N, C-alpha and C positions, 0 to 999 in steps of 0.2 A: 423466495415465494413460498410461501404454505402448499401442501398437496390441494389440488383442484376442489375446490368444491362449490355445489349446484347454489348453495344460498348466497353466493358473489356475484356469480353469473347471471340468476335470472332471478335474485332477489330486490330488495329496493334498497336506498343509499341509508334509511332506518334500520332496516336488516344487519347492514354491513356493520355497523358499529356496534351493535348488539353481537354479533359474530366475532367482532374483532375481540371487544371486551373480554367474552368467555374465554377465547384463544390466548390472547394475548395480555389479558389484566392487568398485572401491576407493573406491565413493562412500560418504559416512559413513552407516553404519545407525543408531547409537546413542551417544549421547552423554550419560553417566549420570557427575555429578559431573569427577574428573580421567579417567573412562576413556572413550576415544573405538574404536569397532570400526565397520570395514568391511562390507559385505557379505560379501566374502569370509571374512574374522574369524569374523563370524556364522555363517557353512557351518561354518567347521572347528572350531568351538565346539561345534557341533550333532553332528557327527563324532565327537569326543569325548565328549559326554555319550548318544549311542547306542551306541559303543562299550565303556562303562561299565555301561550297561543289560544289553548282550549278555552281557557278562562274569559280571554277577551272575543270571541267567538269565532274565529279563525275557523274557516271549514275546507274541505279537500276541495281542492281547484284553486282556491283564493290565491292571489299572488301576494307575496311579502318581496320587501326590497331589502338588501343591504348595501349600503353606501360608507366603505368604512376601508382603510389599510388593511394589509397583512397583520393582524393581531390574533392572539389566540381564541377571543370571543368568539371570530366568524364563524369558527367551524361547528361548535356548537348550535348557533344561531341558526346555521344550514340545515345541519342536521335534525335540528328541534322542528322547524318549521315543514321539512320535507316530512319527517316521521307523522304528522298530523294530515299529510295528505295538501298542504300546500304547496306554491310551485315558487321558488328560488328564483330573486329575479336581481344578478347583480349588477352594480353603477360602479361605472369608471370614477377613480378617486380624481382625476384631471378635469371631469366635468364641471361646469358652473352651473350657475342656480336653472337657467333656461333649458341647457341641456338636461339636467335631471331630471325637470319636470315634465320635459316632454316625456321619458321615459315611464316616469310614475303615471301619468295620463294615460299615454297609450295602452301601459300593462294592466290599467285597473288596481294597481296595489292598493290593497287594504292597510298596511301596514310598513312601515319605514324604519328599519335599525343604522344607525349611524353615529356620528360622532361629532362634537364642538369643532375640534381642531386639529386639520392635518398639513403639514408645508403651509401654514400660517391661514388655511383656508377654516372657516367657521361654516359647516356644511350647513346648519339649522339656520342662519341667517342668509346664507346664499340662496336659498330654495324660498325662505319668506319673502326676500329682496326681490326674486322674481317673478311672484304671484301678484296677480292685478285682478281688476273683473272681467278680462279676457282669456287670463289664464290662470285658471283654479284646478286646484285636486280634488274634486267630488266624492272621490272613493277613498280617500288616503283618510282614516280614523285615529291612527295609533302611531306616534312617531316614540322610537328608544335612542336614547343617546348613551354611549358606549363610554366607561371611564368617566363619567361626570356625576357625582353624588349630589349636586344643584343644578342641574337641567334644567334649560329655558323652560319658562312659562309654555303650559300646554305639549311638553313632551314628559315623559317616564325616565328616570333614570335608571342603571343597569340593576339596583338591586331594589327599587321599586317596581319595577319590571316582573324581576324575579319574585316577587311576594306575591301578586295580583295571582298567580300560581299554587297557591299553597293550600289552597280550599282544594284542589284539583288529587282525588287518588291516585297512585301509582296503577291501578287496575285500568282506570281510563284512558290512562296515557299509552298503557300496551295494547289497548283494544284500539286505541285511533291508529296505531302505528302497526299493528296485523293487519287491519284494512288496507292497506294502501298497497296496491297490486303491482306489479313489475312494469306496466304497460302503461300505469298513469305517468303524465309529466314530471319531472323533476325539476325542472329549472327552464328559465326562457333567458336566452341572453341576448341582447341586442349587440345587432352588427353592423358596422356603415357602409359596408361596400365600398362602390365607385363612387355611386353617385343617390339622390335622394337624402330622405330621412333613414335612422337606425331602423332595421328590421327585426322584430323578435322572433329567435331561431327556438322553436319547441321542441324539447329531447327529452326521453323518457328514462327513468331508472332502469329496465333491463340494458339499454342501447350505452346507457354509459357506463356501466359497470361491467357490461360485455368488453366495450373497446378498450377501457384501461385496465381489464384483469390481462388483454392480450399486450398492451403497453407496458405495464411490468414485467412481465414473463419475458417479452424481447429484449427489455433492456437488465434486466437482472436485479430489480429491485430484492429487496430482501429483509427479514427479521434482522435489527440492529443495526443497519444504515441510519444514516443521520443525515437528513435532507435538507438544504438551508434552503428555503423557499424566496426568490429574489421576483420572480414572475407575480406578475399580482393576483390574488384571489380572485378578481370579476373577470379574469380572463381564463380559460379553458387550460391553458397550461399552466396556472397556478393553482387553480381549483381541480380540474379531473387529472391532471399529470400530474399533478403538486400533493396536496393532501389528501385527496381522496385515495390516491393511488398508495401513499403512503400508510392508511390503513387498511387497504389490502394485504399488504406486505408485514406490517406490522412495525414499520420503520417509525423514526424518529420525525417529527415535524418540527422545523426551526424557522418560523416566521421571520421576515426581514423585510420591514415597511417601505427602505426605497433603497438602491445601490448606492453605496460608498466603497471604494476600494480599498481605502485601508481598513474601514470597518470591516467588510467581508473578510478580508484576508486574517484580522485578529480574529473574527468568529472561528474562522475556519480551523485555525489552530487551539483557539480555548474550548470550542465546543465540537471538536474530533469531528468536524463534517467530511461524509465520505461522499455524498449525492451532490452536484452543484450544476443543475440547466441553468441554460439561457440564452439570449441571444450571443452571435459572434464578436459582437462590441463589447459584450461583459466581459465575456472569457479572456479577449485581446488586451483590455484593460488591466486584468491581473498580471498577463505575460509579460505587458510591456512597462509594466511598474516598475519606476526605478529603485524602490526598496522592497523589492518582491524578495527576495533572496533574504531578508530580516526577520520574514515569517515564517512559521511553521506550519507547510500547507502537504505534509506527508501524508496526511489522514486521505485524501482526495483519492477517489477510485473510479468514479461514473460523471460523466457528463452528457446532456442532450442538449442539441441546441435545435434551430430554425432551419425554413428552406432557403434563408436569405444565401446569397453568394457567398462563398467560403474560401478563402485560399488554400490549397494543399499543405502549404508551408504550416498553417493553422492547426489543422490536424497532426501533424506530425511533431509540433511543437508541444501541444498538449499531450501526446505520448512520452516524450523525451524529456524536455523541463521540468513538467508537474509529474505527479505520479498515478493521471489517468490511466488504468487499463483498458476502460471502455469507453469509446467516444463515437455519438452515435446521431445522426440525423433522420428528422423525417418531415412529412408534409400533412398537411391537414386545414379544414378551415373549419366556423363553427357550425357549419352544415353539414358536416360529416363528421360531427362530435370533436372535434377539434385533432382528428387524425384519420390517415388513411392509409400513409405509405411511412416505410420504416427501413433505415438499413438495420444489418445486424451485425452483431460484437465483432466477429471475426472477417468483417469485409475490409479491404484495404484501403489506406488514405486517400487512394486520389479516388476509389468510389464514394466513400463516406462524404468528401469535400465535392464533389462535380454531379452526384446525384442524392435525392433525397430518398432514397431505398424502394423497396417494392412493397405491392399490400400487404397489409395486415391478415391472420389468416380469416378466411369466410367474407372475406370483402373483394370486391374485382374494381380495379382501376384501369380504364383502358385510353387511350387517344383517338379523338374522332373528327373528320372533316368536317366542314360546314353544313356538308349532306346530311350527317349524321350516321356516316360509315367509318370504321374504324381504318384508319392510316396504317400504313407499312411501318415495321418498326425501323427508327431511324430519322421518321419524319415527323415534322410539328405540325400540332392539331391542338385541340380543346382538350383540356383534362376532364373528363367522365368518372364519376362514382359511382357502385350500386353496391348496398347491402346494408346487415341492420343496423349498422351506425347512422345511416341518412337520420336527416331530422324529420320529425312528423309533419312539419310544415312552417310557414311563416306564421304568427300569432293575428287573427283578424285580417288575414290578405292571402284569401283563395287563388285570386289573379296571379301574385306573383311566384307563389309556388307551383304553380301548373307552368309558372313560363319557365322555373327553375329544375324540377324534376319533369321529366317526358314520360310519357305513358308506358314506355319499358321499363320504368322506375331508374334511369340514370339520371343524378344529378349533375346539371353542367354546371362547372365550377366557374369558366369566364376566364380560368387559368390558360396558359399555353405551354406545352412540355412535350419532350421527347422520351420515348420508351425505347430503349436498347434490347437485345435479343434476350438478355437474362430476365425483363420486364421491371428493371429498373429505373426509374422515373426522374428524369430534368426537367425543375420546372424553367423555362424563357421568359414568360413572361405574362400579361393581364392582358385579354384581346382586345381591350379598348386604347394600351398603350403603344399599339405596334403603328409604324410608319413605313412608309416605303419608300425604298433607295434604287432608281435604276431599273425599277418594274418589280423588284424584290421586295418581300415581306422582312423588314427586322425590327428586333425584338430590344429594346433598351436594356434588360437584365441578360439577354444572353452574351452582349456585348459586354457589359460589366464582369461578367464570368470571365471572360476571357481576358479581360484586362487585369483582373484580380492575381491570375497566374504569375503578374509579375510582383515578384517577393517583395517589391521597393514600394507597392501600391497596399497601406492600409483599408482605405473605403475609395469609394467610388459612385457616383451617380449620373446616369445618362438620361438627356434628357430629349426626346425627337420633336 
């Protein structure tokens, strides 16, 4: 990592790319197929995107949605809209038209950046087919289609979109960027939770940058790293713990649209990948691949995985059979900016596999009983989080916000966990998944964790 800079921790996402361009300049920022861009290139592209949004009349606080896979264009689009004070609304690439239209309508998005085809899906057609007299998008004024210079009628291709901003001067672009404040909203990520329609989680620039400066420091992300981002950009793991963290560190972003074990292993050797986070199933897919030894995986040094149940053997194999020096697990949810606890690089394999680490700096994590009191260490209860990383609230939903964040500032996660004497957290389940056996509370994830200690079991699911 670079030395601490207030511009990173207390700035904005737009301020971050300007800082990174000044510090890392000609260093490679993104490598996406034949396209290679420096940090200076990313800033220039960000400014061009900002100019076009200004020309289109996008104002501070307006929402702009992005519905596209992991592509290099995703990054300057996000930074460009955030630099004019707009709020990023990422859409899941697995959505169908009805699901996407709900998010667009609920958020009041004024613009959408998408692409015509991905995994056989034509997003523009999917969206249009989902609309009717009762399902309309009154706020949506502009649709931009990436990588299509013959876009569908009523939309703009990428080059057409950029041409719209050519009449906007750089001074106006920089004036708009300077007017964005750290506590302004940076993004609106929709999360389904366990019940009901997706809820929009409002988060600020300062919370995001502060949380993922801490994340990057804990995992040891550094300039010169080459980070293959398989986790989707529409998710905090691919966005905030992905390309945004790379920009903080001066690492190279390697977008990967879909996971294919052979393609990923080939890229590791070809692109000298050093950082490869992902879920346990992704890492197991590489470890257990029959042709693994025919690929050069020697550049790997760092992986980060989630709070899913992990066999201890997986951690040991990642260190012994691959070249990972650092394997880290963590826990978070969209409402906590995607991060709350993390293991540390020097934790033992048992701790890394069986816990999700301890609270990140300046964030409190406790376990409460049903009465809202802290339970003794070693006892199960609901995980609660308090700190700078909490969401501002759910978009246009004060009742749900009040039900989630109590008057003392604790966010109630709905997850069940156990904290040990060291402050390390073990996730056992969701409160709604609990069932009772012989008068005792039983949690499917706790049973799954126990079963995964058997090295003959790769995956397990317990349903109560």
